[in-house]
ZALO-111270 format. One line per field, with one value per atom (N, C-alpha, C): residue number from 1; residue in three letters; chain; x, y, z. Coordinates in nm, 2 decimals, always signed. Each point is the difference from the previous one (the first is absolute). Layout:
% residues N
nr: (NUM | ...) .
rest: (ALA | ...) .
kette: (A | ...) .
px: (X | ...) .
py: (Y | ...) .
pz: (Z | ...) .
This chain:
% residues 133
nr: (1 | 1 | 1 | 2 | 2 | 2 | 3 | 3 | 3 | 4 | 4 | 4 | 5 | 5 | 5 | 6 | 6 | 6 | 7 | 7 | 7 | 8 | 8 | 8 | 9 | 9 | 9 | 10 | 10 | 10 | 11 | 11 | 11 | 12 | 12 | 12 | 13 | 13 | 13 | 14 | 14 | 14 | 15 | 15 | 15 | 16 | 16 | 16 | 17 | 17 | 17 | 18 | 18 | 18 | 19 | 19 | 19 | 20 | 20 | 20 | 21 | 21 | 21 | 22 | 22 | 22 | 23 | 23 | 23 | 24 | 24 | 24 | 25 | 25 | 25 | 26 | 26 | 26 | 27 | 27 | 27 | 28 | 28 | 28 | 29 | 29 | 29 | 30 | 30 | 30 | 31 | 31 | 31 | 32 | 32 | 32 | 33 | 33 | 33 | 34 | 34 | 34 | 35 | 35 | 35 | 36 | 36 | 36 | 37 | 37 | 37 | 38 | 38 | 38 | 39 | 39 | 39 | 40 | 40 | 40 | 41 | 41 | 41 | 42 | 42 | 42 | 43 | 43 | 43 | 44 | 44 | 44 | 45 | 45 | 45 | 46 | 46 | 46 | 47 | 47 | 47 | 48 | 48 | 48 | 49 | 49 | 49 | 50 | 50 | 50 | 51 | 51 | 51 | 52 | 52 | 52 | 53 | 53 | 53 | 54 | 54 | 54 | 55 | 55 | 55 | 56 | 56 | 56 | 57 | 57 | 57 | 58 | 58 | 58 | 59 | 59 | 59 | 60 | 60 | 60 | 61 | 61 | 61 | 62 | 62 | 62 | 63 | 63 | 63 | 64 | 64 | 64 | 65 | 65 | 65 | 66 | 66 | 66 | 67 | 67 | 67 | 68 | 68 | 68 | 69 | 69 | 69 | 70 | 70 | 70 | 71 | 71 | 71 | 72 | 72 | 72 | 73 | 73 | 73 | 74 | 74 | 74 | 75 | 75 | 75 | 76 | 76 | 76 | 77 | 77 | 77 | 78 | 78 | 78 | 79 | 79 | 79 | 80 | 80 | 80 | 81 | 81 | 81 | 82 | 82 | 82 | 83 | 83 | 83 | 84 | 84 | 84 | 85 | 85 | 85 | 86 | 86 | 86 | 87 | 87 | 87 | 88 | 88 | 88 | 89 | 89 | 89 | 90 | 90 | 90 | 91 | 91 | 91 | 92 | 92 | 92 | 93 | 93 | 93 | 94 | 94 | 94 | 95 | 95 | 95 | 96 | 96 | 96 | 97 | 97 | 97 | 98 | 98 | 98 | 99 | 99 | 99 | 100 | 100 | 100 | 101 | 101 | 101 | 102 | 102 | 102 | 103 | 103 | 103 | 104 | 104 | 104 | 105 | 105 | 105 | 106 | 106 | 106 | 107 | 107 | 107 | 108 | 108 | 108 | 109 | 109 | 109 | 110 | 110 | 110 | 111 | 111 | 111 | 112 | 112 | 112 | 113 | 113 | 113 | 114 | 114 | 114 | 115 | 115 | 115 | 116 | 116 | 116 | 117 | 117 | 117 | 118 | 118 | 118 | 119 | 119 | 119 | 120 | 120 | 120 | 121 | 121 | 121 | 122 | 122 | 122 | 123 | 123 | 123 | 124 | 124 | 124 | 125 | 125 | 125 | 126 | 126 | 126 | 127 | 127 | 127 | 128 | 128 | 128 | 129 | 129 | 129 | 130 | 130 | 130 | 131 | 131 | 131 | 132 | 132 | 132 | 133 | 133 | 133) .
rest: (MET | MET | MET | TRP | TRP | TRP | LEU | LEU | LEU | PRO | PRO | PRO | GLY | GLY | GLY | GLY | GLY | GLY | CYS | CYS | CYS | VAL | VAL | VAL | ASP | ASP | ASP | SER | SER | SER | GLU | GLU | GLU | THR | THR | THR | CYS | CYS | CYS | GLN | GLN | GLN | SER | SER | SER | ALA | ALA | ALA | THR | THR | THR | VAL | VAL | VAL | THR | THR | THR | ILE | ILE | ILE | GLY | GLY | GLY | SER | SER | SER | GLU | GLU | GLU | GLN | GLN | GLN | TYR | TYR | TYR | CYS | CYS | CYS | ALA | ALA | ALA | ALA | ALA | ALA | ILE | ILE | ILE | ALA | ALA | ALA | THR | THR | THR | THR | THR | THR | GLU | GLU | GLU | GLN | GLN | GLN | GLU | GLU | GLU | ARG | ARG | ARG | ILE | ILE | ILE | ASN | ASN | ASN | GLY | GLY | GLY | LEU | LEU | LEU | THR | THR | THR | ALA | ALA | ALA | LEU | LEU | LEU | PRO | PRO | PRO | PRO | PRO | PRO | LEU | LEU | LEU | THR | THR | THR | GLU | GLU | GLU | GLY | GLY | GLY | GLU | GLU | GLU | ALA | ALA | ALA | LEU | LEU | LEU | TRP | TRP | TRP | LEU | LEU | LEU | ASP | ASP | ASP | TYR | TYR | TYR | PRO | PRO | PRO | VAL | VAL | VAL | GLU | GLU | GLU | GLY | GLY | GLY | GLU | GLU | GLU | ALA | ALA | ALA | CYS | CYS | CYS | ILE | ILE | ILE | ASP | ASP | ASP | PRO | PRO | PRO | THR | THR | THR | PRO | PRO | PRO | GLN | GLN | GLN | GLY | GLY | GLY | TYR | TYR | TYR | ASP | ASP | ASP | ILE | ILE | ILE | ASP | ASP | ASP | VAL | VAL | VAL | ILE | ILE | ILE | PHE | PHE | PHE | ILE | ILE | ILE | SER | SER | SER | GLU | GLU | GLU | ALA | ALA | ALA | GLY | GLY | GLY | VAL | VAL | VAL | VAL | VAL | VAL | VAL | VAL | VAL | ALA | ALA | ALA | SER | SER | SER | GLN | GLN | GLN | CYS | CYS | CYS | ALA | ALA | ALA | VAL | VAL | VAL | GLY | GLY | GLY | VAL | VAL | VAL | ASP | ASP | ASP | SER | SER | SER | GLU | GLU | GLU | VAL | VAL | VAL | PHE | PHE | PHE | CYS | CYS | CYS | ALA | ALA | ALA | PHE | PHE | PHE | GLU | GLU | GLU | THR | THR | THR | ALA | ALA | ALA | ASP | ASP | ASP | VAL | VAL | VAL | VAL | VAL | VAL | GLU | GLU | GLU | ARG | ARG | ARG | LEU | LEU | LEU | PRO | PRO | PRO | ALA | ALA | ALA | ALA | ALA | ALA | TYR | TYR | TYR | CYS | CYS | CYS | GLU | GLU | GLU | GLU | GLU | GLU | LEU | LEU | LEU | VAL | VAL | VAL | GLY | GLY | GLY | SER | SER | SER | VAL | VAL | VAL | VAL | VAL | VAL | VAL | VAL | VAL | PHE | PHE | PHE | GLU | GLU | GLU | LYS | LYS | LYS | ALA | ALA | ALA | GLU | GLU | GLU | VAL | VAL | VAL | GLY | GLY | GLY | SER | SER | SER | PRO | PRO | PRO) .
kette: (A | A | A | A | A | A | A | A | A | A | A | A | A | A | A | A | A | A | A | A | A | A | A | A | A | A | A | A | A | A | A | A | A | A | A | A | A | A | A | A | A | A | A | A | A | A | A | A | A | A | A | A | A | A | A | A | A | A | A | A | A | A | A | A | A | A | A | A | A | A | A | A | A | A | A | A | A | A | A | A | A | A | A | A | A | A | A | A | A | A | A | A | A | A | A | A | A | A | A | A | A | A | A | A | A | A | A | A | A | A | A | A | A | A | A | A | A | A | A | A | A | A | A | A | A | A | A | A | A | A | A | A | A | A | A | A | A | A | A | A | A | A | A | A | A | A | A | A | A | A | A | A | A | A | A | A | A | A | A | A | A | A | A | A | A | A | A | A | A | A | A | A | A | A | A | A | A | A | A | A | A | A | A | A | A | A | A | A | A | A | A | A | A | A | A | A | A | A | A | A | A | A | A | A | A | A | A | A | A | A | A | A | A | A | A | A | A | A | A | A | A | A | A | A | A | A | A | A | A | A | A | A | A | A | A | A | A | A | A | A | A | A | A | A | A | A | A | A | A | A | A | A | A | A | A | A | A | A | A | A | A | A | A | A | A | A | A | A | A | A | A | A | A | A | A | A | A | A | A | A | A | A | A | A | A | A | A | A | A | A | A | A | A | A | A | A | A | A | A | A | A | A | A | A | A | A | A | A | A | A | A | A | A | A | A | A | A | A | A | A | A | A | A | A | A | A | A | A | A | A | A | A | A | A | A | A | A | A | A | A | A | A | A | A | A | A | A | A | A | A | A | A | A | A | A | A | A | A | A | A | A | A | A | A | A | A | A | A | A | A | A | A | A | A | A | A | A | A | A | A | A | A | A | A | A | A | A | A | A | A | A | A | A | A | A | A | A | A | A) .
px: (-6.06 | +0.14 | +0.01 | +0.11 | +0.03 | +0.12 | -0.01 | +0.12 | +0.08 | +0.13 | +0.08 | +0.03 | -0.01 | +0.02 | +0.13 | +0.11 | +0.13 | +0.06 | -0.06 | +0.06 | +0.11 | +0.11 | +0.11 | +0.07 | -0.08 | +0.06 | -0.11 | +0.04 | -0.10 | -0.08 | +0.04 | -0.07 | -0.12 | +0.00 | -0.11 | -0.07 | +0.05 | -0.06 | -0.13 | -0.11 | -0.13 | -0.04 | +0.07 | -0.03 | +0.10 | +0.12 | +0.11 | +0.13 | +0.10 | +0.14 | +0.07 | +0.06 | +0.08 | +0.15 | +0.08 | +0.15 | +0.07 | +0.06 | +0.08 | +0.14 | +0.09 | +0.13 | +0.00 | +0.06 | +0.01 | -0.11 | -0.09 | -0.10 | -0.13 | -0.08 | -0.13 | -0.10 | -0.12 | -0.11 | -0.13 | -0.08 | -0.14 | -0.08 | -0.07 | -0.06 | -0.15 | -0.08 | -0.13 | +0.00 | -0.10 | +0.00 | -0.12 | +0.03 | -0.10 | -0.01 | -0.11 | -0.01 | -0.10 | -0.10 | -0.10 | +0.04 | -0.06 | +0.03 | -0.03 | -0.11 | -0.04 | +0.10 | +0.05 | +0.09 | +0.14 | +0.04 | +0.12 | -0.01 | -0.12 | -0.02 | +0.00 | -0.07 | +0.00 | +0.14 | +0.07 | +0.14 | +0.01 | +0.10 | +0.02 | -0.10 | -0.08 | -0.10 | -0.11 | -0.02 | -0.10 | +0.05 | +0.13 | +0.06 | +0.05 | +0.01 | +0.08 | +0.14 | +0.07 | +0.14 | +0.09 | +0.09 | +0.09 | +0.09 | +0.04 | +0.10 | +0.12 | +0.11 | +0.11 | -0.03 | +0.05 | -0.03 | -0.13 | -0.07 | -0.13 | +0.02 | -0.09 | +0.00 | -0.13 | -0.02 | -0.12 | +0.05 | -0.06 | +0.03 | -0.11 | +0.03 | -0.10 | +0.02 | -0.09 | +0.01 | -0.08 | +0.06 | -0.06 | -0.03 | -0.11 | -0.04 | +0.09 | +0.06 | +0.09 | +0.12 | +0.11 | +0.12 | -0.02 | +0.04 | -0.01 | +0.05 | -0.06 | +0.04 | -0.08 | +0.07 | -0.07 | +0.04 | -0.10 | +0.02 | -0.05 | +0.08 | -0.03 | -0.01 | -0.10 | -0.02 | +0.03 | +0.12 | +0.04 | -0.06 | -0.08 | -0.04 | -0.11 | -0.10 | -0.11 | +0.02 | +0.10 | +0.02 | +0.06 | +0.06 | +0.04 | +0.14 | +0.08 | +0.13 | +0.09 | +0.13 | +0.10 | +0.00 | +0.02 | +0.01 | +0.10 | +0.05 | +0.07 | -0.10 | +0.02 | -0.09 | +0.09 | -0.02 | +0.08 | -0.08 | +0.05 | -0.07 | +0.06 | -0.08 | +0.06 | -0.06 | +0.08 | -0.04 | -0.07 | -0.06 | -0.07 | +0.10 | +0.12 | +0.11 | +0.05 | -0.06 | +0.04 | +0.13 | +0.03 | +0.12 | -0.04 | +0.07 | -0.03 | +0.05 | -0.09 | +0.03 | +0.02 | -0.05 | +0.01 | -0.04 | +0.06 | -0.04 | -0.01 | -0.09 | +0.00 | +0.01 | +0.10 | +0.04 | -0.05 | -0.05 | -0.04 | -0.09 | -0.10 | -0.09 | -0.09 | +0.00 | -0.08 | -0.13 | -0.08 | -0.14 | +0.00 | +0.11 | +0.00 | +0.05 | +0.02 | +0.05 | -0.10 | +0.04 | -0.09 | -0.02 | -0.11 | -0.02 | +0.11 | +0.05 | +0.10 | -0.04 | +0.07 | -0.04 | +0.12 | -0.02 | +0.11 | -0.06 | +0.07 | -0.04 | +0.04 | -0.05 | +0.03 | -0.02 | -0.12 | -0.03 | -0.12 | +0.02 | -0.11 | -0.05 | +0.10 | -0.03 | +0.07 | -0.06 | +0.06 | -0.01 | +0.11 | +0.01 | +0.02 | -0.08 | +0.01 | +0.04 | +0.10 | +0.05 | +0.06 | +0.03 | +0.06 | +0.14 | +0.06 | +0.13 | +0.11 | +0.09 | +0.11 | +0.13 | +0.11 | +0.13 | +0.05 | -0.03 | +0.06 | -0.10 | -0.10 | -0.10 | +0.05 | +0.09 | +0.05 | +0.08 | +0.05 | +0.08 | -0.08 | -0.14 | -0.08 | -0.02 | +0.02 | -0.02 | +0.08 | -0.07 | +0.07 | -0.01 | -0.05 | -0.02 | -0.12 | +0.01 | -0.11 | -0.10 | -0.13 | -0.10 | -0.08 | -0.04 | -0.08 | -0.12 | -0.12 | -0.13 | -0.05 | -0.05 | -0.07 | -0.13 | -0.11 | -0.13 | -0.02 | -0.07 | -0.03 | -0.11 | +0.01 | -0.10 | -0.13 | -0.11 | -0.13 | -0.01 | -0.05 | +0.00 | +0.12 | +0.10 | +0.12 | -0.03 | +0.07 | -0.03 | +0.01) .
py: (+1.05 | +0.00 | -0.12 | -0.07 | -0.12 | +0.02 | -0.04 | +0.01 | -0.12 | +0.01 | -0.11 | -0.10 | +0.04 | -0.09 | -0.07 | +0.07 | -0.05 | -0.09 | -0.03 | -0.08 | +0.08 | -0.06 | +0.08 | -0.06 | -0.09 | -0.05 | -0.02 | +0.00 | +0.00 | -0.13 | -0.10 | -0.13 | +0.01 | +0.07 | +0.01 | +0.13 | +0.10 | +0.13 | +0.01 | +0.03 | +0.00 | +0.12 | +0.11 | +0.13 | +0.04 | +0.04 | +0.04 | -0.01 | -0.02 | +0.00 | +0.12 | +0.07 | +0.12 | -0.02 | +0.00 | -0.01 | +0.13 | +0.05 | +0.13 | -0.03 | +0.00 | -0.04 | -0.15 | -0.03 | -0.14 | -0.04 | +0.09 | -0.02 | -0.03 | -0.10 | -0.04 | +0.02 | +0.05 | +0.02 | -0.06 | -0.05 | -0.04 | +0.13 | +0.04 | +0.14 | -0.01 | +0.07 | +0.04 | +0.10 | +0.00 | +0.10 | +0.09 | +0.13 | +0.10 | +0.06 | -0.04 | +0.04 | +0.11 | +0.02 | +0.10 | +0.13 | +0.11 | +0.12 | -0.01 | -0.06 | +0.00 | -0.09 | -0.11 | -0.09 | +0.08 | +0.07 | +0.08 | +0.11 | +0.06 | +0.10 | -0.06 | -0.11 | -0.08 | -0.05 | -0.05 | -0.05 | -0.09 | +0.01 | -0.09 | +0.01 | +0.10 | +0.01 | -0.10 | -0.06 | -0.10 | -0.14 | -0.01 | -0.13 | -0.01 | -0.12 | -0.02 | +0.04 | +0.04 | +0.04 | -0.10 | +0.05 | -0.08 | -0.08 | -0.12 | -0.08 | -0.01 | -0.06 | -0.02 | -0.08 | +0.04 | -0.07 | +0.04 | +0.10 | +0.04 | +0.15 | +0.03 | +0.14 | +0.03 | +0.13 | +0.04 | +0.06 | -0.04 | +0.04 | +0.09 | +0.13 | +0.10 | +0.01 | -0.06 | -0.01 | +0.12 | +0.09 | +0.12 | -0.03 | +0.05 | -0.03 | +0.07 | +0.11 | +0.07 | +0.06 | +0.01 | +0.06 | +0.15 | +0.05 | +0.14 | +0.03 | +0.10 | +0.04 | -0.09 | -0.06 | -0.07 | +0.07 | +0.02 | +0.06 | -0.10 | -0.01 | -0.09 | +0.07 | -0.02 | +0.05 | -0.12 | +0.01 | -0.12 | +0.00 | +0.09 | +0.01 | -0.09 | -0.04 | -0.08 | -0.14 | -0.07 | -0.14 | -0.01 | +0.10 | +0.00 | -0.07 | -0.03 | -0.06 | +0.04 | -0.01 | +0.04 | -0.09 | +0.05 | -0.08 | +0.06 | -0.08 | +0.05 | +0.02 | +0.10 | +0.02 | +0.01 | -0.09 | -0.01 | +0.03 | +0.10 | +0.05 | -0.07 | -0.05 | -0.08 | +0.05 | +0.01 | +0.05 | -0.11 | +0.04 | -0.10 | -0.10 | +0.04 | -0.09 | -0.10 | +0.01 | -0.09 | +0.03 | +0.13 | +0.05 | +0.09 | -0.01 | +0.08 | +0.14 | +0.10 | +0.14 | +0.09 | -0.05 | +0.07 | -0.09 | +0.03 | -0.08 | +0.09 | -0.02 | +0.07 | -0.11 | +0.02 | -0.11 | +0.02 | -0.10 | +0.00 | +0.13 | +0.01 | +0.12 | -0.03 | +0.10 | -0.01 | +0.06 | -0.02 | +0.05 | +0.15 | +0.07 | +0.14 | +0.07 | -0.08 | +0.05 | +0.07 | +0.08 | +0.07 | -0.08 | +0.04 | -0.06 | +0.03 | -0.10 | +0.02 | -0.07 | +0.05 | -0.03 | -0.04 | -0.08 | -0.03 | +0.00 | +0.05 | +0.00 | -0.12 | -0.02 | -0.12 | -0.13 | -0.01 | -0.11 | -0.08 | -0.13 | -0.08 | -0.10 | -0.03 | -0.09 | +0.06 | -0.04 | +0.03 | -0.12 | -0.03 | -0.11 | +0.05 | -0.04 | +0.04 | -0.13 | +0.01 | -0.12 | +0.05 | -0.10 | +0.04 | +0.05 | +0.09 | +0.06 | -0.11 | +0.03 | -0.09 | +0.08 | -0.05 | +0.07 | +0.06 | -0.06 | +0.05 | +0.08 | +0.06 | +0.07 | +0.11 | +0.08 | +0.12 | -0.04 | -0.13 | -0.04 | -0.06 | +0.00 | -0.06 | +0.07 | +0.13 | +0.08 | -0.06 | -0.03 | -0.06 | -0.16 | -0.06 | -0.14 | -0.04 | -0.12 | -0.06 | -0.07 | +0.02 | -0.06 | -0.09 | -0.12 | -0.09 | -0.03 | +0.02 | -0.03 | -0.13 | -0.09 | -0.12 | -0.02 | +0.02 | -0.03 | -0.15 | -0.05 | -0.14 | -0.03 | -0.12 | -0.04 | -0.03 | +0.02 | -0.03 | -0.14 | -0.04 | -0.14 | -0.05 | +0.08 | -0.04 | -0.01 | -0.08 | -0.03 | +0.13) .
pz: (+0.34 | +0.04 | +0.09 | -0.01 | +0.08 | +0.09 | +0.12 | +0.09 | -0.01 | -0.03 | -0.03 | +0.11 | +0.13 | +0.11 | +0.02 | -0.05 | +0.03 | -0.11 | -0.11 | -0.10 | -0.07 | -0.02 | -0.05 | -0.13 | -0.06 | -0.13 | -0.10 | -0.12 | -0.11 | -0.01 | +0.07 | +0.00 | +0.09 | +0.11 | +0.09 | +0.01 | -0.06 | +0.01 | -0.09 | +0.06 | -0.07 | -0.07 | +0.02 | -0.06 | -0.11 | +0.05 | -0.09 | +0.08 | -0.08 | +0.05 | -0.06 | +0.09 | -0.05 | +0.04 | -0.10 | +0.03 | -0.03 | +0.10 | +0.00 | +0.02 | -0.10 | +0.02 | +0.03 | +0.12 | +0.04 | +0.10 | +0.04 | +0.10 | -0.07 | +0.05 | -0.05 | +0.10 | -0.04 | +0.09 | -0.06 | +0.09 | -0.04 | +0.03 | -0.11 | +0.01 | -0.02 | +0.08 | -0.04 | -0.11 | -0.09 | -0.11 | +0.02 | -0.01 | +0.00 | -0.14 | -0.07 | -0.14 | -0.03 | +0.09 | -0.02 | +0.08 | -0.04 | +0.07 | +0.15 | +0.03 | +0.14 | +0.08 | -0.06 | +0.07 | +0.02 | -0.10 | +0.01 | +0.11 | +0.01 | +0.10 | +0.14 | +0.01 | +0.13 | +0.04 | -0.10 | +0.02 | +0.12 | +0.08 | +0.11 | +0.11 | +0.01 | +0.10 | -0.02 | -0.11 | -0.03 | +0.03 | +0.04 | +0.03 | +0.14 | +0.05 | +0.13 | -0.02 | +0.10 | -0.01 | -0.08 | -0.08 | -0.08 | +0.09 | -0.04 | +0.07 | -0.10 | +0.05 | -0.08 | -0.12 | -0.12 | -0.12 | -0.07 | +0.05 | -0.06 | -0.05 | -0.09 | -0.06 | -0.05 | -0.03 | -0.07 | -0.13 | -0.11 | -0.14 | -0.04 | -0.02 | -0.05 | -0.15 | -0.08 | -0.14 | -0.07 | -0.06 | -0.06 | -0.14 | -0.06 | -0.14 | -0.10 | +0.03 | -0.09 | +0.08 | -0.06 | +0.06 | +0.02 | +0.11 | +0.03 | +0.14 | +0.07 | +0.13 | +0.10 | +0.10 | +0.11 | +0.13 | +0.08 | +0.13 | +0.11 | +0.10 | +0.11 | +0.13 | +0.08 | +0.14 | +0.09 | +0.06 | +0.09 | +0.14 | +0.03 | +0.14 | +0.05 | -0.09 | +0.05 | +0.05 | -0.05 | +0.04 | +0.14 | +0.06 | +0.14 | +0.03 | -0.10 | +0.02 | -0.12 | +0.02 | -0.10 | -0.12 | -0.12 | -0.12 | -0.09 | -0.10 | -0.11 | -0.12 | -0.07 | -0.12 | -0.12 | -0.10 | -0.11 | -0.13 | -0.07 | -0.12 | -0.13 | -0.09 | -0.11 | -0.13 | -0.10 | -0.13 | -0.08 | -0.11 | -0.09 | -0.05 | -0.01 | -0.05 | +0.11 | +0.12 | +0.11 | +0.07 | +0.01 | +0.06 | +0.12 | +0.11 | +0.11 | -0.03 | +0.01 | -0.03 | +0.13 | +0.11 | +0.12 | +0.12 | +0.12 | +0.11 | +0.12 | +0.09 | +0.13 | +0.11 | +0.08 | +0.09 | +0.15 | +0.06 | +0.14 | +0.03 | -0.09 | +0.01 | +0.12 | +0.09 | +0.13 | -0.01 | +0.10 | +0.01 | +0.01 | +0.03 | +0.01 | -0.13 | -0.10 | -0.13 | -0.08 | -0.09 | -0.09 | -0.13 | -0.07 | -0.14 | -0.09 | -0.07 | -0.10 | -0.13 | -0.11 | -0.13 | -0.09 | -0.10 | -0.10 | -0.13 | -0.10 | -0.14 | -0.07 | -0.12 | -0.08 | +0.07 | +0.07 | +0.09 | -0.06 | -0.02 | -0.04 | +0.11 | +0.09 | +0.11 | +0.13 | +0.11 | +0.13 | +0.08 | +0.07 | +0.10 | +0.13 | +0.10 | +0.14 | +0.07 | +0.09 | +0.07 | +0.13 | +0.09 | +0.13 | -0.03 | +0.08 | -0.03 | -0.01 | -0.09 | -0.03 | +0.00 | +0.04 | +0.01 | -0.13 | -0.11 | -0.13 | -0.08 | +0.06 | -0.07 | -0.09 | +0.05 | -0.07 | -0.13 | +0.00 | -0.12 | -0.11 | +0.01 | -0.10 | -0.13 | +0.00 | -0.12 | -0.12 | -0.11 | -0.11 | +0.00 | +0.11 | +0.00 | -0.09 | -0.05 | -0.08 | +0.09 | -0.03 | +0.08 | -0.09 | +0.05 | -0.08 | +0.07 | -0.06 | +0.05 | -0.07 | +0.09 | -0.06 | +0.07 | -0.07 | +0.06 | +0.00 | +0.10 | +0.01 | -0.11 | -0.05 | -0.10 | +0.07 | -0.07 | +0.06 | +0.03 | +0.12 | +0.04 | +0.07 | +0.02 | +0.07 | +0.15 | +0.07 | +0.14 | +0.08) .
């Protein structure tokens, strides 16, 4: 997993760019089961323009425990078709585990004002090419 370090455009992002509606994030990618379990606890705190993309091998139920990272986040559940199916907004460290069905990907980011309006939005994932800066 690579920490994006604040890059917010597809020209400089070394891992992946995630676009949700009109917002674009430079994202670290968690592709293995252990990386998904570790989640944000394995990374320094997110900054503006950064996200963690949890990439699941098959669409199904995804459950997120928001407590370990120690700060509030938005959690966005995305279907295999690239559409937001659920979102949990400004989830705090005292929140309980929550799940969403029909989930192929999850994006965790800092809280944003329009989080609750994301259901139905199209999400585009672009992994950086090998050898990119």
